[in-house]
C-alpha positions as CSV (number, residue, x, y, z in Angstrom):
1,M,-83.4,1.0,-0.6
2,E,-83.4,-1.7,2.0
3,A,-83.1,-0.3,5.6
4,N,-80.0,-1.3,7.6
5,P,-80.4,-3.1,11.0
6,Q,-80.0,0.2,12.9
7,Q,-82.9,1.8,10.9
8,Q,-85.0,-1.3,11.4
9,L,-84.3,-1.2,15.1
10,E,-85.3,2.4,15.4
11,A,-88.5,1.7,13.4
12,L,-89.4,-1.2,15.8
13,R,-88.7,1.0,18.8
14,Q,-91.1,3.6,17.5
15,R,-93.7,1.0,16.7
16,V,-93.4,-0.5,20.2
17,K,-93.9,3.0,21.7
18,E,-97.0,3.5,19.7
19,L,-98.4,0.2,20.9
20,E,-97.5,1.0,24.5
21,A,-99.4,4.3,24.1
22,K,-102.5,2.5,22.8
23,L,-102.3,0.1,25.7
24,A,-101.9,3.0,28.2
25,A,-104.9,4.7,26.6
26,G,-107.0,1.6,26.9
27,N,-106.0,1.3,30.6
28,G,-107.0,4.8,31.2
29,R,-110.4,4.3,29.7
30,S,-110.9,1.2,31.8
31,Q,-110.1,3.1,35.0
32,E,-112.6,5.8,34.1
33,N,-115.3,3.2,33.4
34,K,-115.9,4.7,30.0
35,A,-115.5,1.5,28.0
36,P,-114.7,-2.1,28.7
37,P,-111.0,-2.7,28.4
38,T,-110.1,-4.4,25.2
39,D,-106.5,-4.7,23.9
40,G,-107.1,-7.6,21.5
41,A,-106.4,-5.4,18.4
42,V,-103.3,-4.0,20.0
43,Q,-102.1,-7.6,20.9
44,E,-102.8,-8.7,17.3
45,Q,-100.8,-5.8,15.9
46,F,-98.0,-6.6,18.3
47,Q,-98.0,-10.2,17.3
48,I,-97.9,-9.3,13.6
49,L,-95.0,-6.9,14.3
50,V,-93.0,-9.5,16.1
51,E,-93.6,-12.3,13.6
52,S,-92.8,-10.2,10.6
53,S,-89.8,-8.4,12.1
54,P,-86.5,-9.0,10.3
55,L,-84.8,-8.5,13.7
56,P,-84.9,-11.1,16.4
57,I,-87.4,-10.3,19.2
58,V,-87.6,-12.2,22.5
59,V,-89.9,-11.7,25.4
60,L,-89.0,-12.8,28.9
61,T,-91.0,-13.1,32.2
62,Q,-89.7,-11.5,35.4
63,N,-88.0,-14.8,36.2
64,G,-86.2,-14.8,32.9
65,N,-88.2,-17.5,31.1
66,V,-89.0,-17.2,27.4
67,T,-92.6,-16.5,26.5
68,L,-92.0,-15.3,22.9
69,W,-89.3,-16.2,20.3
70,N,-89.9,-14.9,16.8
71,P,-88.8,-16.5,13.5
72,A,-85.9,-14.1,13.2
73,A,-84.6,-15.3,16.6
74,E,-84.8,-18.9,15.3
75,R,-82.7,-17.9,12.3
76,L,-80.1,-16.1,14.3
77,F,-79.6,-18.4,17.2
78,G,-80.7,-21.8,15.8
79,W,-83.3,-22.9,18.4
80,K,-86.9,-23.3,17.4
81,A,-89.6,-21.6,19.4
82,E,-90.9,-24.9,20.9
83,E,-87.4,-25.7,22.2
84,V,-87.1,-22.5,24.2
85,L,-90.6,-21.4,25.3
86,G,-90.9,-21.6,29.1
87,Q,-87.1,-22.0,29.4
88,P,-84.3,-19.5,30.3
89,L,-82.5,-18.0,27.4
90,P,-80.4,-20.7,25.8
91,F,-77.8,-18.5,24.2
92,I,-76.1,-17.2,27.4
93,P,-72.5,-18.7,27.7
94,Q,-71.6,-20.0,31.1
95,E,-69.1,-17.2,31.7
96,K,-71.7,-14.5,30.8
97,R,-74.5,-15.7,33.2
98,E,-73.6,-13.0,35.8
99,E,-73.5,-10.3,33.1
100,H,-77.0,-11.4,31.8
101,R,-78.4,-11.5,35.4
102,A,-77.2,-7.9,36.0
103,M,-78.7,-6.7,32.7
104,R,-82.0,-8.4,33.5
105,E,-82.2,-6.8,37.0
106,R,-81.5,-3.4,35.4
107,D,-84.4,-4.0,33.0
108,L,-86.7,-4.9,35.8
109,R,-85.8,-1.7,37.6
110,G,-87.1,0.2,34.6
111,D,-83.7,1.1,33.2
112,P,-83.8,-0.5,29.7
113,L,-80.8,-1.2,27.6
114,K,-80.0,0.6,24.4
115,D,-77.5,-0.7,21.8
116,V,-75.5,-2.7,24.2
117,E,-73.0,-5.0,22.4
118,V,-72.6,-8.5,23.8
119,R,-71.4,-11.9,22.6
120,R,-73.7,-14.9,22.8
121,V,-73.6,-18.5,21.5
122,R,-75.7,-20.2,18.8
123,K,-77.1,-23.7,19.0
124,D,-74.3,-25.1,16.9
125,G,-71.8,-23.7,19.5
126,S,-70.5,-20.8,17.4
127,F,-70.3,-17.3,18.9
128,V,-72.3,-14.4,17.6
129,D,-71.8,-10.7,18.3
130,I,-75.1,-8.9,18.8
131,R,-76.4,-5.5,19.8
132,V,-79.3,-5.7,22.3
133,S,-82.0,-3.1,23.2
134,T,-84.8,-3.8,25.7
135,A,-88.1,-2.4,26.7
136,P,-90.3,-3.2,29.8
137,L,-93.6,-5.0,29.6
138,R,-96.1,-3.6,32.2
139,D,-99.5,-4.7,33.4
140,P,-102.4,-2.2,33.7
141,S,-101.1,-1.0,37.1
142,G,-97.7,-0.1,35.6
143,T,-95.9,-2.9,37.2
144,I,-93.1,-4.5,35.1
145,I,-94.0,-8.1,34.3
146,G,-91.6,-8.9,31.6
147,I,-88.9,-7.7,29.2
148,V,-89.0,-7.3,25.4
149,S,-85.5,-7.7,23.8
150,L,-84.6,-6.6,20.3
151,Y,-81.3,-7.9,18.8
152,V,-79.2,-6.8,15.8
153,D,-76.7,-9.3,14.4
154,L,-73.3,-7.7,14.2
155,T,-71.6,-10.6,12.4
156,E,-71.4,-8.9,9.0
157,Q,-70.6,-5.6,10.5
158,K,-67.8,-7.1,12.6
159,K,-66.5,-9.0,9.6
160,A,-66.5,-5.8,7.5
161,V,-64.6,-3.9,10.3
162,R,-62.1,-6.8,10.7
163,E,-61.5,-7.0,6.9
164,S,-61.1,-3.2,6.8
165,E,-58.6,-3.3,9.6
166,E,-56.7,-6.2,7.9
167,S,-56.7,-4.3,4.6
168,R,-55.5,-1.1,6.3
169,N,-52.7,-3.1,8.1
170,R,-51.7,-4.6,4.8
171,I,-51.6,-1.2,3.1
172,E,-49.7,0.3,6.0
173,Q,-47.2,-2.6,5.8
174,Q,-46.8,-2.2,2.0
175,W,-46.4,1.6,2.5
176,R,-43.6,1.0,5.2
177,I,-41.8,-1.3,2.8
178,F,-42.2,1.1,-0.1
179,D,-41.0,4.1,2.0
180,T,-38.1,2.2,3.6
181,A,-36.9,1.0,0.1
182,L,-37.1,4.5,-1.4
183,S,-35.7,6.3,1.6
184,H,-32.4,4.4,1.3
185,T,-31.7,5.5,-2.3
186,P,-29.7,8.7,-3.1
187,D,-32.4,9.9,-5.5
188,H,-35.2,12.2,-4.4
189,T,-38.5,10.3,-4.9
190,Y,-41.9,12.0,-4.5
191,I,-45.5,12.0,-5.6
192,F,-47.7,15.0,-6.5
193,D,-51.4,15.0,-6.6
194,G,-53.2,16.5,-9.6
195,E,-52.8,20.0,-8.2
196,G,-49.1,19.8,-7.7
197,R,-49.2,19.2,-4.0
198,I,-46.8,16.7,-2.3
199,V,-48.5,13.5,-1.2
200,Y,-45.3,11.5,-0.7
201,A,-41.6,12.4,-0.3
202,N,-38.8,10.0,0.7
203,K,-36.4,10.6,3.5
204,T,-33.6,11.7,1.1
205,L,-35.8,14.6,-0.1
206,L,-37.1,15.5,3.4
207,D,-33.5,15.7,4.5
208,L,-32.7,18.1,1.7
209,W,-35.7,20.3,2.7
210,Q,-34.8,19.9,6.3
211,K,-38.5,19.5,7.1
212,P,-40.4,16.6,8.7
213,W,-43.1,14.9,6.7
214,E,-45.9,16.6,8.8
215,E,-44.7,20.0,7.6
216,S,-44.2,18.9,4.0
217,R,-47.4,17.0,3.3
218,G,-49.9,18.8,1.0
219,K,-47.5,21.6,0.1
220,T,-46.5,22.9,-3.3
221,L,-42.9,23.4,-4.3
222,G,-43.4,27.2,-3.9
223,E,-44.7,26.7,-0.4
224,L,-41.6,24.5,0.3
225,G,-39.2,27.3,-0.6
226,Y,-38.4,26.7,-4.2
227,P,-37.7,29.7,-6.5
228,P,-41.0,31.0,-7.9
229,E,-39.9,30.6,-11.5
230,L,-38.9,26.9,-11.0
231,A,-42.0,26.2,-8.9
232,E,-44.2,27.6,-11.7
233,K,-42.3,25.7,-14.4
234,V,-42.8,22.4,-12.5
235,E,-46.5,23.1,-12.0
236,R,-46.9,23.5,-15.7
237,Q,-45.0,20.3,-16.4
238,I,-47.2,18.4,-13.9
239,Q,-50.3,19.7,-15.6
240,K,-48.9,18.6,-18.9
241,V,-48.3,15.1,-17.6
242,V,-51.8,14.9,-16.2
243,K,-53.3,16.2,-19.5
244,T,-51.3,14.1,-21.9
245,C,-50.8,11.0,-19.7
246,Q,-47.2,10.9,-20.9
247,P,-43.9,11.0,-18.9
248,M,-41.5,13.9,-19.3
249,R,-37.9,14.5,-18.4
250,D,-35.9,17.8,-17.8
251,E,-33.0,19.3,-15.9
252,T,-32.6,22.3,-13.7
253,R,-30.0,24.1,-11.6
254,L,-30.9,24.8,-8.0
255,D,-29.0,26.9,-5.5
256,H,-31.5,26.5,-2.7
257,F,-31.2,24.0,0.2
258,T,-27.4,23.4,-0.4
259,P,-24.3,25.5,0.2
260,T,-23.4,25.5,-3.5
261,P,-25.6,25.3,-6.6
262,R,-26.4,21.8,-7.8
263,Q,-27.6,20.4,-11.1
264,Y,-30.5,18.0,-11.1
265,E,-32.2,15.7,-13.6
266,Y,-35.8,14.8,-13.0
267,I,-38.5,12.7,-14.6
268,F,-42.3,12.8,-14.0
269,V,-44.4,9.8,-14.7
270,P,-48.3,9.6,-14.7
271,V,-50.0,7.3,-12.2
272,V,-53.0,6.0,-14.1
273,G,-56.1,4.9,-12.2
274,T,-58.5,2.0,-13.0
275,R,-60.7,4.4,-15.0
276,G,-57.8,5.5,-17.2
277,D,-57.4,9.0,-15.7
278,V,-54.2,10.3,-14.1
279,E,-54.6,10.1,-10.3
280,A,-51.1,11.4,-9.4
281,V,-47.7,12.2,-10.8
282,A,-44.7,10.2,-9.5
283,G,-41.3,11.8,-9.8
284,S,-37.6,11.1,-9.3
285,T,-34.8,13.6,-9.2
286,R,-31.1,12.8,-9.4
287,D,-28.2,15.0,-8.5
288,I,-26.0,15.1,-11.6
289,T,-23.8,17.9,-10.6
290,E,-20.5,15.9,-11.0
291,R,-21.7,14.4,-14.3
292,H,-22.7,17.9,-15.5
293,E,-19.4,19.3,-14.5
294,A,-17.5,16.5,-16.2
295,R,-19.5,17.0,-19.3
296,A,-18.8,20.8,-19.2
297,S,-15.1,20.1,-18.7
298,L,-15.0,17.7,-21.6
299,E,-16.8,20.2,-23.8
300,K,-14.4,22.9,-22.8
301,L,-11.4,20.6,-23.5
302,N,-12.8,19.8,-27.0
303,T,-13.3,23.5,-27.6
304,D,-9.8,24.3,-26.5
305,L,-8.4,21.5,-28.7
306,E,-10.4,22.8,-31.7
307,H,-9.1,26.3,-31.0
308,T,-5.5,25.1,-30.8
309,R,-5.9,23.1,-34.0
310,R,-7.2,26.1,-35.8
311,Q,-4.3,28.2,-34.5
312,L,-1.7,25.7,-35.6
313,T,-3.3,25.4,-39.0
314,T,-3.2,29.1,-39.5
315,I,0.5,29.2,-38.5
316,F,1.5,26.4,-40.8
317,E,-0.4,27.9,-43.7
318,S,1.3,31.3,-43.2
319,M,4.9,29.9,-43.4
320,T,6.9,30.3,-46.7
321,D,9.6,27.8,-45.9
322,A,8.9,24.1,-46.4
323,F,8.6,21.8,-43.5
324,F,8.6,18.1,-43.6
325,A,9.1,15.3,-41.1
326,L,11.4,12.2,-41.3
327,D,11.2,9.0,-39.3
328,N,14.2,7.4,-37.7
329,E,15.1,5.7,-41.0
330,W,15.1,9.1,-42.9
331,R,11.8,8.5,-44.6
332,L,9.2,11.1,-45.2
333,T,6.3,10.9,-42.9
């Protein structure tokens, strides 16, 4: 797996430390007159490290002039090495000169930077966000004679963060629209996860529960105060919808949350994900108390009429005298 920029940077830091240790060891041998000082191998390794690095590496003198500009720096900033060697850093915007001077003075005091985010400018005039880390270059006596800077291009990372924020803002906006629309309907609208826990409830339902969303989120109906037998029934129905991927409809009478019992009709619909599995169960509940009462009254009226009809039939059939009816013109009807 390809290492990310942060891992690459840590690897480079470790390698630079190893090279510094080799140089220090060579300096120690020189002072003890045990062997002639030779750092050619170390310098060669450093050069290979710099040239092959996927991260931009730049070396500056104490005065801030460029003495090394690797290929990765050319790719990131746009200037060729021959254009910048012996010159001050070309990518410092005018308004950032004072910031850069303070950072360089800090490096020269032996206080290197680590993962400092800055904005610089490319040769084509476009801005680039980078993360910079530095290390001091010292001579055999330990005096700081230059600065090694390592850069990480944050363009893609910033772009990803920006796109993520934009996506989140769009989702939040859609959610607000969704919630506003559903919270102004008389029906109770809600969403269960696969375990029967509430992941959405509109304002109408929250008002019925007399609970804020923070106290309702993630709760089962049983935890929200529904009768155990109804909560268990709904749980079984939710699992059936998840298993069969088919909607279901039912009615129930509920005497909780309201002064008088109410009759409700509800429907559960599976929310199917991109892989074809049920990710959630959406539901809608409607108060049909008045409709239910009207239906019950109509059924009672029909029953009463049928009972009356039967009574009249029995009475007529039991009479011995003949009865007949005439219209206003004395005709049998």
